C-alpha positions, 0 to 999 in steps of 0.5 A: 516055692522059690521066690524071685529077688524083689520077694527075697528081700521083703522076706528079709525084712520081716525077719529083720523086723521080727528081731528088732527090738533084741537089736535095740536092746544089744546095741552099744556100738558106735553109741549106746543108744538102743536105736539100731532095731529100729534104724534099720526097720525105718531105713529099709523099709522100702524093701517090703514093696521092692517090686512096686517100682524097681526104678524108685527104690535105690532113690527111696532107700536113699531117702529113708536112711536115718541113723548110723545103722540105717544109713550105711545099710542104705549104700549097700542096698542101693547097689544090691536092690538093682539086681534083676536075677540071681545071677546078678547077685554077686556083682551087686553085693560086690558094689554095695560093699564098696559103697558102704565101706566108702560110706563110714568116715571112718570104717571097723571091721566087727560091724556090718560091714564085715557082714557085707564082705562075707557076703559079697566073697561068698556070693564071688566064690559060689556057681550057683545058690541052692540051699546047700549054698545058702547054708555056706553063706550063712555059716560065714556070716555067722562067723563075721557076726561072732568075730566082731566081739573080738575085733571091737572093744566095746562089744567085747566089754558089753558082752554082745554081738553088734547090733547092725550086724546081727541085723544084717545077718537075720535079715539075709538069712531071711532071703536066702531061705526065700532065694532057695526055698529052704525046707525046715524052721530057721536056726534060732538066733537065740541059740547061735549067737548064745551068750551074746545077745545080753548087755552087761548092766555094767558094760563100760561104753561110751558117752554119745554126742549130744545130737544125731543128724540126718541131711540130705545136701546138694553139692556140685563140688566136682572133688567129692572125695574131697568133699567127704573128707571135709564132712568127716571132719565135722563130727561123730560116727560120719556116714555120707552116701551118694543119692542121685544127682548132685545130692548127698545123704548125710549122718552125722553125731554132733553136740551142736547142730546150729554150728554144724549146719552153718558149716555144712551150708558152706559147702552146699544146699542143705535140701532136708535136714532133721536132728534129735537128742541122743539118748543113752539107754543102758536101761534098754540092756536089762530084760525087758521089763517085767518077768512072770511065767506069761509074756505078753504082745499086743499090737501098736494100734494099742495108744502105747508108745513103744518106749513105755512098753518096753518099760512095761515089759510088753512088745509091740507088734507094728503096723504101717503107716503110708505117707505120701509114697513112703512106708514106715512101721507105727509106732516109729513114725512122728506124729505130729507129721502124720497130723500136719499131713493129714490137716494139709489134705494129703492122702495117708494110708495104713497097711497091715505086715504081711503075714509072713512078717507077722509069723516071724515075730510070733517065732521071735518073741516065743523064742526069747521069751518062751510062753507069750499071750498075744493079746491081738487087736479085736477080730472085728477090725484087723485079721491079726487074731486069725493071723497068730490062731493060723501060725499057732496052728502050724508051727507052735508045737510046743504050744508057746503062743496065747492068742486072745482076741481083745475086741479092742483098739486103741486105748482100750486094747491098751489098759489091757495090755498095761494092766496085764502087764502088771499082772504078769509080774505078780502072778505066779501061773500063766493062767492066772495072768490069762484069767486076769486079762480076760477080766481086763476085758470086761472091766475096760471102756473107751470113748472116742471124741473125733472132731471132724468126719471128714477123715473118716470120709476121705479113708472111705469110712463115712458117705460124703454126704453124711461127713459134710453134713455133720462137719457143717452142723458141727456135730461131734460124733462119739463112739466106743470100740467093741467087739463087735465093731465101733458102736455109736454112743451120741454125738455133741457139738463143741469141746466142752461137750466132748468134756461134759460127755466124758465126765458124765460117763465117768460118774455113772462107774465112779465116785470122787473117793475111787481110784480107777486108771484113767488113760487119756489119748491126744492127737495134735491137741495135747496142750488142750487135752492135758490142760483141759481134760486131765486137770478136770479128771485130776479135780474130779478123781484125786485118787486115780492113776492118770495116764496121757499118752499119744493116740494110736496113729492107726487111729489117728489116721483114720479120725484124723487131727482134733481127736482124743480118747479117754480108756478107763478100768474099774478098779486096781484088783482087776490086776491081781490074779 
């Protein structure tokens, strides 16, 4: 069934999200900071629910945009998303193309700008859009992506196509297939761009400036073109987009954020500011982590930061955090921001990816890595396991995807995935990896320490009267995510009681000479967890491997600030086939 424009934009986003990790790995232009896929996912997340309030969508896109690629894409989609019917797409694409080119201080052909050109020109030349016409448009955009290797020396030197251009090709391929109800499987990105998806390790890429800055600037300056020119002279990779009224959205790379802020302050009122240091990611160019007979994929509901997952050779599938009306992939949200909002009483919820988006992920990972084990969050907690089985039954004739119900979440799931990935790197068969992971399901255990029940009350998981009573008496539950659901292990009255409980349970499994793997997770209490909990564990188990990581945001949103957790695995030899 053909879909309308809002649903087609959501389909395009689902396709983009599925290939975002690949975009990060090949990202070299304008700087090799390995974040094009991540920035596009954050910036275009409003398109996941484009039908919710179409009148606010352009503003939401502008405000969510981050990074070079995200701000350029937002300039285009702020126009395109206003198309009310297929007949309006050509005109809106032409406006979007113009807005995107104008937004970039130093525009370059061979980037996503050329894909916008190919789409806008193609739409203008076609009286209707059916499956055949969609094929023509996709071939034109594919050629624009491939031409970038010739047009941009940095791409040619690195042996890759432009990450942003490829991201837009993937997005619009999904949009057009949804709009035209194209039958059959989409052509594989791996095949269409074969030979241009692996960065050369010795590629010469420009060193980035020190900081990436995104800001909003309110200015009453009547000469907008002159204002843009002045901003363009303040740094590198400058993108300036129009928001509503007198406000501009600005992206810039600079070695000195303080000096930049001072100079921009002379041009208007800065209403929002964020900056982060740019990391040159040469390592991201190489194959993703350990290689073995079975690639491992798991959910971001595991307490695994995205960078650690990449280093371990794992693929993460995100759910979404919805805060103050904005949705963002779980692994790409700043935890400190979420916990601050929770403490101030703001409503924050979680949402699963659509089945369509999940299916695109399964397909993408199998096409990139071949045989894959999906270690899904326990089926008692989400529908991810069932969704993967449904995709496998309908769309996996080669039997590439093995689906395993972990019966776990948070730290226990993270330990299974990490230790399973180590096993995959050393194993000589997929059967050995699968057997190892199944042993890990029994060897890993987790204790979660909740500080206050009021956050579970807010989410409807605990009754209001029970939560108020427990918090009034300073009762702090201890729970454990198990295959059948959450098990309540006990109640303590203080942080010290939590630590004593954890150490007592560990002493039932380990003696001081043992070398277990221990994963400690924090919410907004990292300093205390590291100085007290981790310190005690290092003292008691000097041979242990101890990891201290952020609690998954899915768990953090439900259980709230002050929560911490401890997951443990019996012995390293559990990871050896």
